[in-house]
C-alpha positions as a Markdown table, in Angstrom:
| # | Residue | x | y | z |
|---|---|---|---|---|
| 1 | Unk | 11.5 | 7.8 | -2.6 |
| 2 | Unk | 14.2 | 5.4 | -1.4 |
| 3 | Unk | 16.6 | 6.5 | -3.9 |
| 4 | Unk | 14.0 | 5.9 | -6.7 |
| 5 | Unk | 13.7 | 2.2 | -5.7 |
| 6 | Unk | 10.2 | 2.2 | -4.0 |
| 7 | Unk | 7.2 | 4.3 | -3.3 |
| 8 | Unk | 5.5 | 4.6 | -0.2 |
| 9 | Unk | 1.9 | 5.8 | 0.0 |
| 10 | Unk | -0.3 | 6.7 | 3.2 |
| 11 | Unk | -3.8 | 7.5 | 2.5 |
| 12 | Unk | -6.9 | 8.6 | 4.7 |
| 13 | Unk | -10.4 | 8.7 | 3.4 |
| 14 | Unk | -12.9 | 11.3 | 4.6 |
| 15 | Unk | -14.5 | 8.9 | 6.9 |
| 16 | Unk | -13.0 | 5.8 | 8.5 |
| 17 | Unk | -9.7 | 4.5 | 9.0 |
| 18 | Unk | -6.7 | 4.9 | 6.6 |
| 19 | Unk | -4.0 | 2.7 | 5.3 |
| 20 | Unk | -0.9 | 2.6 | 3.3 |
| 21 | Unk | 1.2 | 0.7 | 0.6 |
| 22 | Unk | 4.7 | 0.0 | -0.2 |
| 23 | Unk | 5.5 | -0.4 | -3.9 |
| 24 | Unk | 8.7 | -1.5 | -5.7 |
| 25 | Unk | 10.0 | -3.1 | -8.9 |
| 26 | Unk | 11.1 | -6.7 | -8.4 |
| 27 | Unk | 14.1 | -6.8 | -10.8 |
| 28 | Unk | 14.4 | -10.7 | -10.4 |
| 29 | Unk | 10.8 | -11.2 | -11.4 |
| 30 | Unk | 10.6 | -8.2 | -13.8 |
| 31 | Unk | 7.4 | -7.3 | -12.1 |
| 32 | Unk | 5.9 | -4.4 | -9.9 |
| 33 | Unk | 4.8 | -5.6 | -6.4 |
| 34 | Unk | 2.7 | -3.5 | -3.9 |
| 35 | Unk | 1.9 | -4.6 | -0.4 |
| 36 | Unk | -1.1 | -2.6 | 1.0 |
| 37 | Unk | -2.6 | -2.7 | 4.5 |
| 38 | Unk | -5.5 | -0.8 | 6.0 |
| 39 | Unk | -6.4 | 0.3 | 9.4 |
| 40 | Unk | -8.5 | -2.9 | 10.0 |
| 41 | Unk | -5.5 | -5.0 | 9.4 |
| 42 | Unk | -6.6 | -6.3 | 5.9 |
| 43 | Unk | -3.6 | -6.9 | 3.6 |
| 44 | Unk | -3.3 | -7.4 | 0.0 |
| 45 | Unk | -0.2 | -8.3 | -2.1 |
| 46 | Unk | -0.4 | -7.1 | -5.6 |
| 47 | Unk | 1.8 | -7.5 | -8.6 |
| 48 | Unk | 1.7 | -6.7 | -12.1 |
| 49 | Unk | 3.2 | -4.1 | -14.7 |
| 50 | Unk | 2.6 | -2.1 | -17.8 |
| 51 | Unk | 0.0 | -3.2 | -20.1 |
| 52 | Unk | 0.0 | -0.9 | -23.1 |
| 53 | Unk | 0.1 | 2.6 | -22.0 |
| 54 | Unk | -1.4 | 1.6 | -18.5 |
| 55 | Unk | 0.1 | 0.1 | -15.3 |
| 56 | Unk | -2.1 | -2.9 | -14.0 |
| 57 | Unk | -1.7 | -4.7 | -10.5 |
| 58 | Unk | -3.8 | -7.4 | -9.4 |
| 59 | Unk | -4.1 | -9.2 | -5.8 |
| 60 | Unk | -6.1 | -11.6 | -3.9 |
| 61 | Unk | -8.0 | -10.0 | -1.1 |
| 62 | Unk | -9.3 | -12.5 | 1.6 |
| 63 | Unk | -12.7 | -11.7 | 3.0 |
| 64 | Unk | -13.3 | -8.9 | 0.9 |
| 65 | Unk | -17.0 | -9.4 | 0.4 |
| 66 | Unk | -17.7 | -11.3 | 3.7 |
| 67 | Unk | -15.9 | -13.7 | 6.0 |
| 68 | Unk | -14.9 | -16.7 | 3.8 |
| 69 | Unk | -15.7 | -14.6 | 0.6 |
| 70 | Unk | -12.6 | -13.7 | -1.1 |
| 71 | Unk | -12.2 | -11.6 | -4.2 |
| 72 | Unk | -9.5 | -10.5 | -6.7 |
| 73 | Unk | -8.8 | -6.7 | -6.9 |
| 74 | Unk | -7.3 | -5.3 | -10.1 |
| 75 | Unk | -5.9 | -1.6 | -10.2 |
| 76 | Unk | -5.3 | 0.1 | -13.3 |
| 77 | Unk | -3.4 | 3.4 | -13.5 |
| 78 | Unk | -3.2 | 5.7 | -16.6 |
| 79 | Unk | -2.1 | 9.1 | -17.3 |
| 80 | Unk | -4.8 | 11.8 | -17.9 |
| 81 | Unk | -4.4 | 15.1 | -19.5 |
| 82 | Unk | -2.6 | 17.7 | -17.5 |
| 83 | Unk | -0.4 | 15.5 | -15.7 |
| 84 | Unk | -3.0 | 13.6 | -13.6 |
| 85 | Unk | -3.1 | 10.0 | -12.9 |
| 86 | Unk | -6.5 | 7.8 | -12.9 |
| 87 | Unk | -6.5 | 4.8 | -10.6 |
| 88 | Unk | -9.5 | 2.7 | -11.4 |
| 89 | Unk | -10.1 | -0.2 | -8.8 |
| 90 | Unk | -12.2 | -3.3 | -9.8 |
| 91 | Unk | -13.4 | -6.4 | -7.9 |
| 92 | Unk | -14.0 | -9.9 | -9.1 |
| 93 | Unk | -15.6 | -12.6 | -7.0 |
| 94 | Unk | -15.8 | -15.2 | -9.8 |
| 95 | Unk | -11.9 | -15.6 | -10.3 |
| 96 | Unk | -11.5 | -12.9 | -12.9 |
| 97 | Unk | -14.6 | -13.8 | -15.3 |
| 98 | Unk | -16.4 | -10.5 | -14.4 |
| 99 | Unk | -15.2 | -7.2 | -12.8 |
| 100 | Unk | -17.3 | -4.4 | -11.1 |
| 101 | Unk | -15.8 | -1.0 | -10.2 |
| 102 | Unk | -15.1 | -0.6 | -6.7 |
| 103 | Unk | -13.2 | 2.8 | -6.7 |
| 104 | Unk | -12.4 | 5.4 | -9.3 |
| 105 | Unk | -9.7 | 8.0 | -8.2 |
| 106 | Unk | -8.0 | 10.9 | -10.0 |
| 107 | Unk | -4.7 | 12.2 | -8.5 |
| 108 | Unk | -3.7 | 15.7 | -9.6 |
| 109 | Unk | -0.3 | 17.3 | -9.3 |
| 110 | Unk | 0.0 | 20.0 | -6.5 |
| 111 | Unk | 0.5 | 23.3 | -8.1 |
| 112 | Unk | 3.8 | 25.1 | -7.1 |
| 113 | Unk | 3.3 | 26.9 | -3.7 |
| 114 | Unk | 0.2 | 25.0 | -3.0 |
| 115 | Unk | 0.0 | 23.7 | 0.7 |
| 116 | Unk | -0.8 | 20.0 | 1.6 |
| 117 | Unk | -4.5 | 19.7 | 2.8 |
C-alpha cells in the first residue's frame, strides 16, 4: 500500500467500536513507526523494529488502565507455519518491569477466491 512505503489497517471487533493504524518505516531514525487510534479517540504512537526473527513495537498509552493510570503496550509479530502472522500484545503498568498479555491474534492469509467477511 502507498507504493510499498506504508501500511494502513482498519479493524473492527465483534463487539464495540473499531479503529485503525498507519505504519511506515522512518528511514531517518531507521525504525518502524505506527500511529494507532480507536473509536473512543485513544491514540498510541508505537515505534520499534526487528528483534531476531520477530518485529516488536512499543508505545505509551495514556489512561489505558483508568484515568491517570498509563501503561506501556508492546506488540510482537512473528511468522507462523502456513504463512500466518501472530500478533501478541502485552501491557505493563510498572514501566516495563513486568508484562501481562492483553491480546493474542493470528492473521491468516486469505485463500485464492475467498471473499472478504
